[in-house]
N, C-alpha and C positions, 0 to 999 in steps of 0.2 A: 880249711881251705877248699875252694871250689875244685871240682874235677877238671874243668876247663875254665880258664880266665882269659878273656880277649880284651886287650887294652889299647885304645887309640889306633886300631888297625885300619889300614887302607889296602884295598885289593884291586887288582887289574892285570893288564897285559902290557908288556914292553914298557914298563914304567908309567903307564897312563892309568890312573885310578878309575875304576867303575863305581866303587863305593868307598867312602872315607869316614874316618873317625868312628869305627865300630867299637862299642864298649858293651860287653855282656859277659855273664858267667853261667856255667852249667854245673849244678850240684848233683850228687849221686841220687838217682831215683827220679830226676826231672824228666819231663816229656816236653821238649822244646820244639815248636813248629816255627820254621822260617818261611815267611810269606813275603810277596812283593811282585811287582810287575815283571814281565819278560825283560831280560837284560839288566836287572837290578843288582846282580852279583850273587844270587842265591847258590847256584851250582859252583861258582868260583870259590865261595866261602867253604863249601863242602870239601872241595879238592884241597884247599889250604889246610883245613883241619886234619885231613888225611896225610898231609906232608907231600902232596903232589904238586903244590905251587908254593911259592914264597910270598911273604907279605911285602908290600912296597914300603910300609911304615908301620910302627907299633910292634906289639908282641903278643904271641899266644903261648900261654903256659899250661902245662898238664901236671896234675898231681895224683895222689893216691896210687903211685906206681904205674899209672896208665902209659902205655906205649902206643905210638901211632899204628904199629903193625899188629896190635891186638884189638883194633876196632873192627867190629863187624860192619861191612859196607854192602848196601844194596844200591847199585847204580841204575840209572836209566838204561833200558835195553835198546840195542840197535836191531834192525831186521836180521843181520848176520848172526847176532848172538841168539836170537829166538830160534834159529834153525840149527843150533849146535847139536851134533850127533853123538851125544853121550847119554848114559843112563842117569836117571834121577839120583840113584845111590852115589854114582861117581861124582856128580856135581855137588851134592851135599857134602860128601867127604872132602872135596877140594877146599872147603872152608877151613879144614884143619891143617893145611899145608905149612903155614907159618910155625906151627908147633912141632913139626917133624925134626927140625934141626938138620943134622947130617944123615938121619935115617932115611933110606930110600923107600920106606913103606909106612903105612899107618899103624899105630899101636892098637891094641885091644880096647883101651880106654877111648881112643878117638873114634873107633868104629861104633862103640856103644853110645858115645855122645851123638854121633850122626843119626843112629837109629832112634835115640830119644827125641832129637829135634824133629825128625820126620814124623814121629808119633805126635808130638806137640802141635805140629802144623797140619795134621790129618792127612798125610801123604804116604804113610807106610805102605799102602797097597799099590802105590805107584813106583816103588823102589826100582823095579826091573824095567820100567817103561823108558822109551827113548824120550828125552827132554823135548825134542822138536815136535813130537806128536801131541803134546799137551795143550790144553787151552791156556789163554793168557793168565787167568786167575791161578791155575795150577802151577804155571811157570813161576809166578811171583811167590807162591808158597815155597817152592823149591829153593828159590834164591834167598828167601828169608831164612829158611832152615840152614842154608849154607852160611849166611852171615852170622847166625847164632853159633855155628861151630867155630867161628873165628874169635869169639869174645865171651867173657863172663860178666862184662860190665857195661859196654856201650855199643849201641847200634846207630849207624848213620844211614839214613834212607833218603834217596833222591827221587821224588815223585813216584812213590811205590805203586800208586793206583792209576797211573797214566794209561789211558786206552782201555780201561776195564769198564764193564757195564755197571750200572748203579747197584745192583744186588751184590755182585762180587766185590765192588768197592767197599760197601759197608761191612761185608764179612772180613775183608782184610784189615780195615780200620779197627774192628773189634779185636782181631787177633793181635795186632800191634799194641793196642791198649792193654790187653791181658798180659802180654809179655812185659810191658812196663810195670804193671802192678805186681809182677813177680820179682821185681827188683832191678831189671835192666834199664839203664838210662837210654832215652831215645832222643835223637836229633833228626827231624824230618823236614825236608823241603816240600812245600805243598803250594799249589795255586788255589786250593779250595779253602778260603778263609772261614766259611761256615763250619766245615769239618774240623779245622784247626781249633776253632773256638769251642767245639764240642769235646774234643778228645785231649788236647794238650793241657799241660799245667802252666806253661809259659809260652809267650809269643815274641818273636823278633820280626818286626815288619820293616823291611828296608826298601829304599829307593836308591837314588844316587847319594843319599845320606840316610842315616838311621832315622826312621820315623817313630818307632816305638820299641821298647823292650820292657817287659814286666809280666805279671801273672795274667792268666786267662781272664780273671774277673776284672782286673784293671783294664785290660784290652777291650773287652766287650762294653765297658762303660766309656770308652774314649771316642772322640770325634773321628779319629782315623778309622776305627772299626765301622762306625755308622756310615761314614762316607763310602767306604768300599763295599759294605754289605748291601747298600742301596743299589749297587751295580750288579747285584745277583750273586754275591758271595764268591766271586772269582777275581783274583788279583791279576789275571793275565789280560 
């Protein structure tokens, strides 16, 4: 059975659908990129997968013992969040908070996991630095390490390279791809169709209705891909 199965789902606000009749599945080890124009429901779908919004119609089923509070999530940052006055270590460790239960402190294993994820993301030397003093790329690595502390199976990333320069963008894409190859399933919202076609295993392209769901190779052979890539590879 799929890790996540979405059947006949409609999403929106106050009972009014933004996107209708979504049908797709995510298997363990997949790297699914969700692309589409602004207002097509990409971020709304993310919030629904995380249990922060309810579906208008249809159902979303989780298997393999996956719980919504065990999904690693990297949201889009606001300016206020970028100025958060905590240390890198504190922010990364906060990804373990759902695993603390009633304990008012982090366990040795959680601290070791945080250290390992900082090492994986190349930010160990930043552990004592204040988060708000970091560059945009460094901040995203911190937040990705935090998300990894929250999960052993699934990362959900909402526009993780937004606002980053091209070099840093490619570095972050490669890091995410490496994490996926190590066995972590990835679901990522992106406006960059060309990058999605390069790194993802599967593509979900949505508008006010689903336009495409399938493998990367099927997508790059489709008229939908050719039409959008001719506009510069950007779905926005």
